C-alpha positions as CSV (number, residue, x, y, z in Angstrom):
1,M,5.6,39.9,-32.2
2,I,4.7,36.5,-30.6
3,N,4.0,33.7,-33.0
4,S,0.3,32.7,-32.4
5,K,1.1,28.9,-33.1
6,R,3.8,28.8,-30.5
7,L,1.7,30.6,-28.0
8,F,-1.1,28.0,-28.5
9,Q,1.4,25.1,-28.0
10,A,2.7,26.6,-24.9
11,I,-0.7,27.2,-23.3
12,A,-1.8,23.6,-24.3
13,G,1.5,22.3,-22.7
14,I,0.7,24.0,-19.4
15,F,-2.9,22.5,-19.3
16,L,-1.4,19.0,-19.9
17,L,1.2,19.3,-17.1
18,A,-1.5,20.6,-14.7
19,S,-3.9,17.5,-15.5
20,L,-1.0,15.1,-15.1
21,A,-0.1,16.6,-11.6
22,A,-3.6,16.1,-10.5
23,G,-3.7,12.5,-11.6
24,C,-0.6,11.7,-9.7
25,S,-1.7,13.2,-6.4
26,T,-1.1,10.8,-3.4
27,T,-3.9,12.4,-1.3
28,Q,-6.8,9.9,-0.7
29,T,-10.1,10.2,0.9
30,A,-11.4,7.3,2.9
31,P,-14.6,5.5,1.4
32,N,-16.3,6.1,4.7
33,A,-15.0,9.5,5.5
34,G,-17.3,11.9,7.2
35,T,-19.7,9.3,8.7
36,S,-21.4,10.3,11.7
37,E,-20.1,7.2,13.7
38,G,-16.9,8.0,15.7
39,G,-13.4,6.9,14.4
40,S,-13.9,7.6,10.6
41,Q,-11.2,9.0,8.6
42,P,-10.9,12.8,8.3
43,Q,-12.2,14.4,5.1
44,G,-9.6,15.2,2.5
45,K,-6.7,13.7,4.5
46,K,-4.4,10.9,3.4
47,Q,-5.3,7.4,4.2
48,L,-4.4,6.6,7.7
49,Q,-2.0,3.7,8.3
50,V,-2.6,1.7,11.4
51,A,-0.5,-1.3,12.7
52,L,-2.0,-4.2,14.5
53,V,0.8,-5.9,16.4
54,M,-0.2,-9.3,17.9
55,K,1.6,-12.1,20.0
56,T,1.3,-14.7,17.4
57,L,-1.0,-16.1,14.6
58,S,-0.6,-19.8,15.7
59,N,-3.4,-19.3,18.1
60,P,-6.8,-18.9,16.5
61,F,-7.6,-16.2,19.2
62,F,-5.4,-13.7,17.4
63,I,-6.8,-14.7,14.0
64,A,-10.2,-13.6,15.3
65,M,-8.6,-10.4,16.8
66,E,-7.3,-9.7,13.3
67,E,-10.6,-10.2,11.5
68,G,-12.1,-7.6,14.0
69,A,-9.4,-5.2,13.1
70,K,-10.1,-5.8,9.4
71,K,-13.8,-5.1,10.0
72,A,-12.7,-1.7,11.3
73,E,-10.4,-1.2,8.4
74,S,-13.3,-1.7,5.9
75,E,-15.7,0.5,7.9
76,F,-13.4,3.3,8.6
77,G,-11.4,3.4,5.2
78,I,-7.9,3.1,6.7
79,K,-5.0,0.8,5.8
80,L,-4.3,-2.0,8.2
81,Y,-0.9,-3.7,8.6
82,A,-1.2,-6.8,10.8
83,Q,1.9,-8.5,12.1
84,A,2.7,-11.0,14.9
85,A,5.6,-12.7,16.5
86,Q,6.3,-16.4,15.8
87,E,5.3,-17.5,19.2
88,E,3.6,-15.9,22.2
89,T,6.9,-15.8,24.1
90,S,8.9,-14.1,21.3
91,V,9.1,-10.8,23.2
92,E,12.0,-9.5,21.3
93,Q,10.7,-10.3,18.0
94,Q,7.4,-8.3,18.9
95,I,9.7,-5.3,20.0
96,A,11.4,-5.5,16.6
97,I,8.1,-5.4,14.8
98,V,7.2,-2.3,16.7
99,E,10.6,-0.7,15.8
100,D,9.7,-1.5,12.2
101,M,6.4,0.2,12.5
102,I,8.0,3.2,14.0
103,A,10.4,3.4,11.0
104,K,7.5,3.0,8.7
105,K,5.9,6.1,10.3
106,M,2.5,4.5,11.0
107,D,-0.3,6.7,12.3
108,A,-1.2,4.3,15.1
109,I,-0.1,1.1,16.6
110,V,-2.7,-1.1,18.2
111,I,-0.8,-3.8,20.2
112,A,-1.6,-7.0,22.2
113,P,1.8,-7.3,24.1
114,S,3.6,-10.5,24.6
115,A,5.0,-9.1,27.8
116,S,3.5,-6.4,30.2
117,K,6.8,-4.7,31.1
118,E,9.5,-5.3,28.5
119,I,7.3,-3.7,25.8
120,V,6.9,-0.4,27.5
121,P,10.1,1.4,26.3
122,V,9.5,0.9,22.6
123,L,5.8,1.9,22.9
124,K,7.1,5.2,24.5
125,K,9.5,5.6,21.8
126,A,6.6,5.3,19.3
127,Q,4.4,7.7,21.3
128,D,7.3,10.2,21.3
129,A,7.6,9.8,17.5
130,G,3.9,11.1,17.3
131,I,2.4,7.7,16.8
132,T,-1.0,7.0,18.5
133,V,-0.7,3.9,20.7
134,V,-3.6,1.7,22.0
135,N,-3.1,-1.3,24.2
136,I,-5.4,-4.3,23.7
137,D,-5.8,-7.8,25.3
138,N,-2.8,-8.0,27.6
139,Q,-2.5,-4.7,29.6
140,V,0.9,-3.2,30.0
141,D,2.1,-2.9,33.6
142,P,0.8,0.3,35.0
143,E,3.7,1.1,37.3
144,T,6.2,0.5,34.6
145,A,4.3,2.6,32.1
146,K,3.9,5.4,34.7
147,A,7.6,5.4,35.4
148,A,8.4,5.5,31.6
149,G,5.8,8.5,31.1
150,L,3.6,6.2,28.9
151,R,-0.1,6.6,29.0
152,V,-2.3,4.7,26.6
153,P,-5.9,3.5,26.6
154,Y,-6.8,-0.2,27.1
155,V,-9.3,-2.2,25.2
156,G,-9.6,-5.7,26.7
157,A,-11.4,-7.9,29.1
158,S,-11.2,-8.4,32.9
159,N,-8.9,-11.4,33.1
160,L,-9.5,-11.4,36.9
161,D,-13.2,-11.6,36.3
162,G,-12.7,-14.3,33.6
163,G,-10.6,-16.4,35.8
164,Y,-13.0,-16.1,38.6
165,M,-15.9,-17.0,36.4
166,A,-14.1,-20.2,35.1
167,G,-12.9,-21.2,38.6
168,K,-16.4,-20.7,40.2
169,Y,-18.1,-22.7,37.4
170,L,-15.5,-25.6,37.8
171,A,-16.0,-25.6,41.7
172,E,-19.7,-25.7,41.1
173,Q,-19.6,-28.6,38.8
174,L,-17.5,-30.4,41.4
175,N,-20.2,-29.7,44.0
176,G,-17.8,-27.6,46.0
177,K,-15.2,-30.3,46.9
178,G,-12.3,-31.9,45.2
179,K,-8.7,-31.6,44.1
180,V,-7.9,-29.1,41.4
181,A,-4.9,-27.8,39.5
182,I,-4.1,-24.6,37.5
183,I,-2.1,-24.5,34.4
184,E,-1.0,-21.0,34.2
185,G,0.1,-18.8,31.3
186,I,3.4,-16.9,31.2
187,Q,4.3,-16.1,34.8
188,G,4.7,-12.4,35.5
189,V,2.5,-11.4,32.5
190,D,-0.7,-9.3,33.4
191,N,-3.3,-11.6,31.8
192,A,-1.8,-14.7,33.0
193,E,-1.4,-13.5,36.6
194,N,-4.9,-12.2,36.7
195,R,-6.6,-15.2,35.3
196,K,-4.8,-17.4,38.0
197,A,-5.7,-14.9,40.6
198,G,-9.4,-14.9,39.7
199,A,-9.4,-18.8,39.7
200,M,-7.8,-18.9,43.0
201,K,-10.4,-16.4,44.5
202,A,-13.1,-18.6,43.2
203,F,-11.6,-21.8,44.6
204,S,-11.1,-20.0,48.1
205,E,-14.8,-19.5,48.5
206,Y,-15.3,-23.3,48.7
207,S,-13.8,-25.0,51.8
208,G,-14.1,-28.5,50.0
209,I,-11.7,-27.4,47.0
210,E,-8.1,-28.0,47.4
211,V,-5.5,-26.6,44.9
212,V,-2.9,-29.3,44.6
213,A,-0.8,-27.8,41.8
214,S,-0.2,-24.7,39.8
215,Q,2.4,-24.6,37.0
216,S,2.9,-22.5,33.9
217,A,2.9,-24.1,30.3
218,N,3.6,-20.6,28.7
219,W,0.3,-20.7,26.7
220,K,1.6,-23.9,24.7
221,T,-0.4,-27.1,24.0
222,E,2.6,-29.4,23.9
223,E,4.1,-27.9,27.1
224,A,0.8,-28.2,28.8
225,L,0.7,-31.9,27.8
226,N,3.9,-32.5,29.7
227,V,2.9,-30.4,32.7
228,M,-0.5,-32.1,32.9
229,T,1.1,-35.5,32.7
230,N,3.4,-34.7,35.7
231,I,0.6,-33.3,37.7
232,L,-1.4,-36.5,37.0
233,Q,1.5,-38.6,38.1
234,A,1.8,-36.7,41.5
235,N,-1.9,-36.3,42.0
236,P,-3.7,-39.4,40.7
237,E,-7.0,-38.4,42.6
238,L,-7.2,-35.0,40.7
239,D,-10.7,-34.0,40.0
240,G,-10.5,-30.7,38.0
241,V,-8.3,-28.4,36.1
242,F,-8.3,-24.7,35.2
243,A,-6.3,-24.0,32.1
244,A,-5.6,-20.3,31.6
245,N,-6.2,-20.7,27.8
246,D,-7.5,-23.2,25.5
247,M,-4.4,-24.2,23.8
248,M,-3.2,-25.4,27.1
249,A,-6.5,-27.0,27.9
250,F,-6.0,-29.1,24.7
251,G,-2.7,-30.4,26.0
252,A,-4.3,-31.1,29.3
253,V,-7.2,-32.9,27.6
254,Q,-4.8,-35.2,25.7
255,A,-2.9,-36.1,28.9
256,I,-6.1,-36.8,30.7
257,A,-7.3,-39.1,27.9
258,A,-4.0,-40.9,27.9
259,V,-4.7,-42.2,31.5
260,G,-8.2,-42.8,30.8
261,K,-9.9,-40.2,33.0
262,T,-11.7,-38.1,30.5
263,D,-15.1,-38.8,32.2
264,R,-13.7,-38.2,35.8
265,I,-11.6,-34.9,35.4
266,K,-13.4,-31.8,34.5
267,V,-11.4,-29.1,32.4
268,A,-12.4,-25.5,32.5
269,A,-10.5,-23.0,30.1
270,Y,-10.3,-19.7,28.5
271,D,-10.6,-18.2,24.9
272,A,-13.6,-19.9,23.4
273,L,-11.7,-21.4,20.5
274,D,-13.9,-23.6,18.1
275,Q,-11.9,-26.7,19.0
276,A,-12.8,-25.9,22.8
277,K,-16.4,-25.6,21.9
278,Q,-16.2,-28.9,20.1
279,Y,-14.6,-30.5,23.1
280,I,-17.5,-29.0,25.3
281,K,-19.9,-30.8,23.0
282,E,-18.0,-34.1,23.2
283,G,-17.6,-33.8,27.1
284,K,-13.9,-33.4,27.1
285,M,-14.2,-29.9,28.6
286,I,-16.9,-28.2,30.7
287,S,-16.3,-24.6,29.8
288,T,-14.3,-21.9,28.1
289,I,-14.4,-18.1,28.6
290,D,-15.2,-16.0,25.6
291,Q,-13.6,-12.7,25.8
292,R,-14.4,-11.5,22.4
293,P,-11.0,-11.1,20.6
294,D,-12.8,-9.9,17.4
295,E,-14.1,-6.9,19.4
296,M,-10.8,-6.1,21.0
297,G,-9.4,-5.9,17.4
298,Y,-12.3,-3.7,16.2
299,Y,-12.3,-1.3,19.3
300,G,-8.6,-1.1,19.3
301,V,-8.6,0.4,15.8
302,K,-11.7,2.5,16.5
303,Y,-10.0,4.1,19.7
304,A,-6.9,4.8,17.8
305,L,-8.8,6.6,15.0
306,D,-10.9,8.6,17.6
307,L,-7.6,9.7,19.3
308,I,-6.1,10.8,16.0
309,N,-9.4,12.8,15.3
310,G,-8.9,14.5,18.7
311,K,-11.9,12.8,20.4
312,E,-11.7,11.9,23.9
313,V,-11.7,8.2,24.8
314,Q,-12.2,6.2,28.1
315,D,-8.9,4.9,29.8
316,E,-10.5,1.4,29.6
317,Y,-13.0,-0.3,27.5
318,M,-14.0,-3.8,28.6
319,V,-15.7,-6.2,26.5
320,E,-18.4,-8.4,28.0
321,L,-17.3,-11.9,29.2
322,I,-19.3,-15.0,28.4
323,N,-18.8,-18.5,29.9
324,I,-19.3,-21.1,27.2
325,T,-20.8,-24.3,28.6
326,K,-22.8,-27.3,27.4
327,E,-25.9,-25.2,28.0
328,N,-25.1,-22.4,25.6
329,V,-22.3,-23.8,23.4
330,K,-24.6,-23.9,20.4
């Protein structure tokens, strides 16, 4: 005959184990799960992990990008892991970061590539591992991606249009005539090449505009200072400069100030950093293109979640470009 006291203790133990197992469950429901807005985390599923891989955090542009991604993290209830290489030219380091995210089994990788071609093989590796990949900011090279069998949506801005917008405004401010120089980003990289091409297209529309120099400063302020110094020595009658990002424009501004030509040489740039806006107010620059990096970060994450949830997305989503000048800088 079963001892009633022992039976009671056994039943109580079973209930205790069941309650402990429920308390240790790793399944999490996102705070915003089930919202009507696209991109939310599915009900009853584990918290999705999304990696944001950027070029660097030494440029405020990418800090704004991360802030946009964090907004999506809060809104959609996912876990964001943001990492960046030390410098925008640190391609191998960025590849290593992606490799690490693959090893950590991220659900998605949202990446602003340091290089358009070199990054393709590791992104294909991520995709083959079942990780959703979204490309933001600098677009991967289409031909290289096609040859590798990589197909990813792109969230960014038209660098060609932005370069054209900046070049046209500079030409207009010079009344359609003068000598101008271009300080390029990293040569061979999609965004740098398109910004230069856009500016060249704008300058070609004015018979009185002569491009006397075009050199790379690899997105860096100090390097741009040296490049601009050399350009000024070779072209003392320079009238204007298009710098393909604000960080290089800051170096150009320093070089121009060093020869006392701040009031004479007009500087147009790209990225709409706070310091660039301040320089516009002070008359050290005339314009900078705002391509909304916060929106790139936000929509990059949202696109990734939509894809994970089985929703169709556009191949490209382009944010609206704004040319910041003295008329609208406030």
